[in-house]
N, C-alpha and C positions, 0 to 999 in steps of 0.2 A: 405286162408293161403297157402303159398308156400310149396310144399312138396319135391321139388328137393333140397336135401341137398348138391348136387354137384355144384350148381350154385355159380359161383365166380364173385365177383363184384370188380371193381376198382373205388374208390372214390378219386377224385382230388379236394381238397378244401383247401384254405389257411386260412379262418376265423376259429378261435378256437371254437367259440360258435357253428357255423354250423357243425364243425367236431364233437363236442360232441353230438349234436342233431342227426346227421346222424348215428354216431356210436351207439348211444342208440337205434335208430329205427332198425338198421340192427341186432344188438345183440339180441334185444327182439324177433326178428323174426328168430333167429338162422341161419342167413345167413353168408356165408364165404365172407370176403372182405379184401382188402388191402386199406390203406389210404395213399395217397401222399399229401404232404402239399404245393405243387406248381406244375405248369405245367411241369417244367423241370424234377422234380421227377416222375411225372405221365408218361412222355415219357419213362423214365428209367424203371419203373415198367412194362409198356406195351411192352417193348422190351425184357423182360425176362420171361414173363408168359402169357399164354392165359387166357382171361377173357370172360365171357358170357355177361357182360354188363359193360359199363364205364359211371360213373356219373361225369360230368366235369363242374366245375365252369368256368364262362367266364372270370371274372376279377381277375387276380392273378399276383403276381410279377414274375420276371425272364422270364416267358413264359406264355402268357395268354392262356385261355382254347381253343380259336379258333386256335391259332398257334399250341398248343399241339395236338389237334384233327387232324389238317392237317398233322402233322408229323406222328402220329399214323396210320392214314388212308393211308398214302403213303408207310408205311413199310410192311414187309411180315406178321409179327405177329400182330394180332388184327385189320388188315385192314378192316375186315368185321364185327367187333364187334359193336353192336348197342351202340350209344352214346346218353346219355341224357344230355342236356345242362341245367345247373342251372344258374339263373341270377336274379338280381333285376332290370335289365335294361328293358326299353320298347322295344318292337320288332323292332321299326324303328331305334333303336340305334345299332342293330347288325345283322339284317336279311340279309343285303347285304353282310356281311362277311361270312355267313354260307351257301350261295347258292350252293357252290360246294362241300359241306360236306354231308355225310350221317348221318343225325340227326334223331334219333328215336323218340325223344320227347323233349319238353322244359318244365322245371319245374321252375315256377316263385317263387322267394323268397319274403316274407316269405311263407313257405309252411307248410301244416299239414302232420303229419305222414302217414295218410291214402292216401294222394295224391302221396307221394313217393312210398308207397307200391303198389298202383294201377298200377303205371308205371312198377315197377319191376315184378309184377304178369302178366301184359300184355305181357311184353317181354319174360318172362319165358314160358308162354303158347304157344308163337309162336315158341319157340325153342324145344318144346316137341312134 
């Protein structure tokens, strides 16, 4: 169980069912998080607040997760924040696009709650 109540997470996910699942998992574990519903909104959130972890879906309208991550990592705020990519794509469908990004982990959809929490706990232990 994560004990750092100050851990703040940005979730960027456009799918309503995935939003509900992730929200339920994070609330159940009493974690602080913001939810952006597309990549453009995620970039806006990341430009206004420091996060300890960003969970980013790859396939989204307006601005996909890879483009959003690129913008975030080129900005001053959150440029070194670990990013977890969420995707239902096969690795060969996106790996060449993330080679220049600092990706902490890849979470394949569908995922189990304990898989998400293991990544968060792993990132949190590296920050403490």
